[in-house]
C-alpha positions, 0 to 999 in steps of 0.5 A, spaced: 460 510 507 466 505 506 466 500 500 467 493 500 469 490 493 464 485 489 470 480 489 471 480 497 463 479 498 463 473 494 469 470 497 466 472 504 460 468 502 463 462 499 467 461 506 461 461 510 456 457 507 458 451 511 460 454 517 453 457 517 450 450 517 454 448 523 454 454 527 447 457 525 444 459 531 448 455 536 450 462 540 443 464 541 440 465 548 446 463 552 446 469 557 452 473 555 449 479 559 455 482 562 461 479 558 463 478 551 459 481 545 451 481 544 449 484 538 441 483 536 439 485 530 433 486 525 433 487 518 426 488 515 426 485 508 431 479 510 428 472 511 431 465 512 438 467 510 445 468 512 448 474 516 455 475 518 459 479 522 466 482 519 471 487 521 476 491 518 484 490 519 488 494 515 486 494 508 482 487 508 476 484 511 475 478 516 469 474 518 468 474 525 461 471 526 456 467 522 449 466 524 442 465 520 436 470 520 429 468 522 423 469 517 422 476 520 430 478 519 432 477 526 439 475 528 444 475 534 451 475 534 454 473 541 460 471 544 464 470 550 470 474 549 469 481 547 470 483 540 477 488 539 474 495 538 473 497 531 469 498 525 465 492 523 460 490 517 454 486 518 454 483 511 447 480 508 446 476 501 446 480 495 453 484 496 449 488 501 452 490 508 452 496 513 457 498 518 457 499 525 462 501 531 464 496 536 467 499 542 467 498 549 459 497 549 458 491 546 451 489 548 446 493 543 441 492 539 439 495 532 434 495 527 433 497 519 431 496 512 434 492 507 434 497 502 435 503 506 440 501 511 442 508 513 436 512 513 432 507 517 437 505 522 435 505 529 439 503 535 438 501 542 444 502 548 449 505 543 450 512 543 456 512 539 452 508 533 447 513 534 452 519 533 455 515 527 448 514 523 446 521 525 452 524 522 451 519 516 444 521 515 446 529 515 452 528 510 447 524 505 442 530 506 447 535 505 450 532 499 443 531 496 442 538 497 448 541 494 449 536 488 445 541 483 450 546 485 456 542 484 453 540 477 452 547 476 459 549 477 462 544 472 457 547 467 461 551 462 455 556 461 455 558 468 457 565 469 463 567 473 459 571 478 454 565 479 461 561 480 463 565 486 456 565 489 456 557 489 463 557 491 461 561 497 455 557 498 460 550 498 465 553 503 459 555 508 456 548 507 463 545 508 464 549 515 457 546 517 460 539 516 466 541 520 462 544 526 458 538 526 464 533 526 467 538 532 460 537 536 461 529 536 469 530 538 467 534 543 461 530 546 466 524 546 473 525 545 475 518 547 470 515 543 472 511 537 467 515 532 471 521 535 478 518 533 475 516 526 473 523 525 480 526 527 484 521 523 480 523 517 482 530 518 487 534 514 492 538 518 491 545 519 496 549 516 497 557 516 497 561 510 503 559 505 509 563 508 513 568 503 520 568 502 524 575 502 522 576 495 515 575 496 514 569 493 511 563 496 515 558 500 513 552 498 518 548 500 517 550 507 509 549 506 511 542 504 515 541 511 510 544 515 505 539 512 509 533 513 511 535 520 503 535 521 501 530 517 500 525 523 498 530 528 491 527 529 493 520 530 494 517 537 499 511 536 497 508 542 490 507 540 490 500 536 482 501 535 484 505 528 488 498 526 481 495 525 478 501 521 481 502 513 484 509 516 490 507 519 492 503 513 490 509 508 494 514 512 500 510 511 499 509 504 498 516 503 504 518 507 509 514 503 506 514 496 504 522 496 507 526 502 514 523 503 519 525 497 520 518 493 528 517 495 530 511 499 534 515 504 528 520 505 523 514 506 528 510 510 528 517 515 521 517 515 520 510 516 524 510 522 521 516 525 514 513 524 516 506 527 518 510 533 512 513 534 508 507 533 512 504 539 506 507 543 502 500 542 505 493 540 499 492 535 500 499 532 508 498 532 507 491 529 502 493 523 507 499 522 513 495 521 509 490 517 506 495 512 513 499 511 517 492 510 511 489 505 510 495 501 517 497 499 519 489 498 513 490 493 515 497 490 515 497 483 519 504 483 527 503 482 531 503 488 526 502 493 528 495 495 533 499 500 527 501 504 526 493 505 533 491 506 533 497 512 527 494 515 529 487 515 536 489 518 533 494 523 527 490 525 527 483 523 534 481 524 534 484 531 529 480 533 524 486 534 519 483 529 517 477 534 511 476 531 514 472 525 516 465 525 523 462 525 521 460 518 518 466 516 524 470 519 529 466 515 526 467 508 525 474 509 532 475 511 535 471 505 531 475 501 534 482 504 541 479 504 540 477 496 538 484 495 543 488 499 549 487 494 545 490 488 542 496 491 543 503 487 550 506 489 553 499 491 559 496 487 556 491 482 558 484 484 564 482 480 563 475 475 568 472 471 564 469 465 567 466 458 567 469 451 566 465 445 573 463 445 573 460 452 577 466 455 575 468 462 573 475 462 571 479 468 566 484 469 570 489 473 575 489 467 571 492 462 574 499 461 568 504 459 565 510 462 558 506 462 557 499 462 551 495 460 550 488 464 545 484 460 543 478 462 539 474 456 537 468 453 537 467 446 530 463 446 527 468 451 521 472 447 522 479 451 530 478 450 528 477 442 525 484 443 530 487 447 536 485 443 535 488 437 533 495 441 540 494 444 544 493 438 541 500 435 543 503 442 550 500 442 551 503 435 549 510 437 552 510 444 559 505 443 562 511 441 561 515 447 564 510 452 558 505 453 560 498 453 555 492 453 557 486 458 552 481 455 551 475 460 548 469 456 544 465 461 543 458 457 546 452 458 546 450 451 553 454 448 551 452 441 544 456 441 548 462 444 553 462 439 548 461 433 544 467 435 550 471 436 552 470 429 546 470 426 544 477 429 551 480 428 552 482 435 558 486 436 559 487 444 562 483 449 559 476 449 560 471 455 557 465 457 557 461 464 553 454 463 555 451 469 554 458 473 561 457 476 561 465 477 555 464 481 552 470 477 544 467 478 545 468 486 549 474 485 544 478 481 538 475 483 536 472 476 529 469 476 527 472 469 530 475 463 532 480 460 535 483 466 539 490 465 543 493 470 547 500 468 554 501 471 558 507 472 566 507 470 567 504 477 562 499 476 557 502 481 550 501 480 546 507 477 540 503 475 537 496 474 531 492 472 530 497 466 529 497 459 534 499 453 530 506 452 531 507 460 538 506 460 539 511 454 535 516 458 539 515 464 546 515 460 544 522 457 542 525 463 549 523 467 553 525 461 549 532 461 552 533 469 559 531 467 
């Protein structure tokens, strides 16, 4: 079964307490016989409480309907407009819930028991849900039967002969599950449950190909896997958006399948966006997911993907679901990051030495330049600056220079700290921000370290002193 977090459930119930009182049973018996949705339910063990109908969208859940149950656990979700097809949840008190499939047929009934949702479940007029719960009952029985064997396989005292027997048994059981899934798919190939089972499947691949020398060609195997990853997803089927599966597949693809290099991710992002054009809602979610994921990525350099998505899909007008204000904000953010992408020439700034002499960043002559934005009263800076001092003593003879850009308006605090700590690298300050350093380098917190090569191209950014030294040593080893 799919899971719903405790916090999510609490939020769901907090949001519906008032609406339950207002809307309770207002929809009962309106006679939606031939339109909209009408889901009649009875859960034995429930009485005089609130039940809600929620649905998945991506990796989140949203409330669709709220009703009250009677003293016999009966309740009814009804509406004049049909529900968007997908996996829905009937959520009850005590953080208890069960899932149902909502597809073309939205007029059906169900009955179950509060502490035994799956095994006690019965449906009327819903073959897809009958198949769904029959499958879950099959899997539950299957896992219960195999649990002792799996536990035995983990025991150190189990002999190799016995391990081989258990593995053979588990393989045979796995084939039975696949057969069961295929039966469901063959019986109703266009049904939601069939599409869900297909979406969960890993690509079927041939045996690992061999190179001419007889060794496994893992690179070719990887490419085959990547190319086949989406073979069981119909991008024209927006029902998968209202299940956790499409989001999970996107997340798996971009974090575990695609090589974590911005150029590789951008190529795959464009390829996937083109496939998603088969349905406007799938296109919208795919563009949103990729943009949002790489805007928030903690992996250095991945902001290049975010900038690419904004330039190619938002600024071109294709993301027509965003408001003018939202578009302005996201464009402003992308354009602030674009000059600071890995490989770009660092924006030049001219700040002032303790002697009030202007000093340009691009005038620093060094094999590597550390651009260090800092504040003498910043707690994190006070931890990084001593590390940087030790680093400078080791690395300055190797051609490393530090352009330490102090961000304070108080000149005396800056100079007192420099003198007290005997900091010997290039010290600069621009209290009036006449150089525009804050905007040019997207400074919202200190310390902030950029690593530049001899041509002032950005090699790394928002890194620690230790990371800077590691990267410099790696770059030197390549020369």
